[in-house]
N, C-alpha and C positions, 0 to 999 in steps of 0.2 A: 636579667628579664629569665636568661638561663638558671639560674640556680633556681629563679621563685617556678618556672616552668617542671623542672626537678622535680620539687619537691612535691608540685603540684600530681605528676603521675605517683610520686613515690605514696601518698597518701592512698591515689583510687587504685591504690596497686591492694594496700591494704584490707578497703573496702570493699574491695571484688573476694578479697580474700576469707576475710568475718564471715559471708555468709549467713547472712541475715534472715528473717523469713517477712518477705516483704508487705505477706496482706495486711497483718493489723496495724501500720502505717496508715496504710489506706483506707482503713474505714473512713473515719473521724475527715474527712480530706477535702469533703466539704463544707463544710460549717466552715475550716477556717479560708477557703479561699475567697471572698470580697476581701478579705484584711490582710492575706499575703499580693491580691492584684493593684491595692492601694499604695503598698508599699512599692509593690514594682512599679508605678504607676510617676510615685516619690522616685522613686533614684531615677529615672528616664529621663522625668525631665531635668532635678536636678545634672544631669553629663549631658541633657544637649543642653545649658545654661553657659558649664566649665566651659566643654569642648568648642560653645561659639568662636568664629571667626575672629567679634570682635576683640577678645584676649589674650586670641595666639595672630593676630598677623603681622606678619615678618613686613611694614612696610613703618611701622616708631625705631629699625635697628640698623648697622651700621652692618656692611660685613665685614670680618677680617680682614688684611690682608694679608695676614701671617697665616692663611688657611693650611698652606702644601706640609709647612713645617712643624704646628699642632701638633700637637698628639691625646685627644679625647683619654684612651684606660690610662698614662701617663696619671692626665689630670686628675681624674675619679681617684684611682685609685691615691693618687697623695688627700683630696681634699677626707675621702675613706677613710686613712688611715690617719692625721690627725683631729678633724675639726668632727669629725660620728667615729672614732675608736670606740666607743663610750653602746650609744646608739648600736650600732653595728658589733658588740660583743653581746650586749640584748640579744640578740635576732640569733644569733649563730648560738644565742643561752637556747631560747626558746624555740628554736630548731630539733635541737637532740630533743629534749625533752620532747617534744613531739611525733621523734623519730626510735625514743627511747622504748615509748605511749602506744605508739602501733606499733611494737613488734609483740607488746606486755598482751598488749589484744589479741593478736592473732594464736599467742603463743597455745596449748593448748597438752596441757595433760591426758594423755590415751590410754589404756586400762592395753598388756602386754609389747608396752614399748620396751626395746631391749633400749640399755641406757648403761656406759661406767659410772666408776663410784673412785676419782682418781684417791682419795685419801684412804680408802679404804684399800686399795692397788700400793701408793707407800710404805700404808702398814706392814702392811706381808713381809716376813720373814724367809733367809729360807731356805730355812725348815720345813716352813708350811707349801712353800713351791712345785719342789720337789720330792716326792714320794716313795723311799727306794722297795719290793716292794718281790721277794723272796720265792719263786716256783724250783719248783723239785723237775730235774729231768727230764724226759718221756723220753723213750726207746720204738723205734720206729721199727 
């Protein structure tokens, strides 16, 4: 959950950096309100049915006597990297693509920004870097 929360904070930060104008998005809000309210009601009803006490009561399960020796972290890592290795890798690739997309959305080219061109710096020869200028000596 911490990892998912970190990704959510990252996307919130990206959305805040985009500096989008929200006025055009608010203009047609009222016409989609009934559809959105219906979908929200269906989701709330489904969540109430799923999280109800009928499915998650602890009366039907026996508690383990070795609870002090048992490590949830070790078991989670074992299951994650054995049985769910491909879904885990797919999720990590999706998150990597999402991070790259977020960075590319916030990357803007601005006029007058100073930047270096490393390939041009490498191609310069010694004679191009330093120029000797002969000047006549002045008397005071």
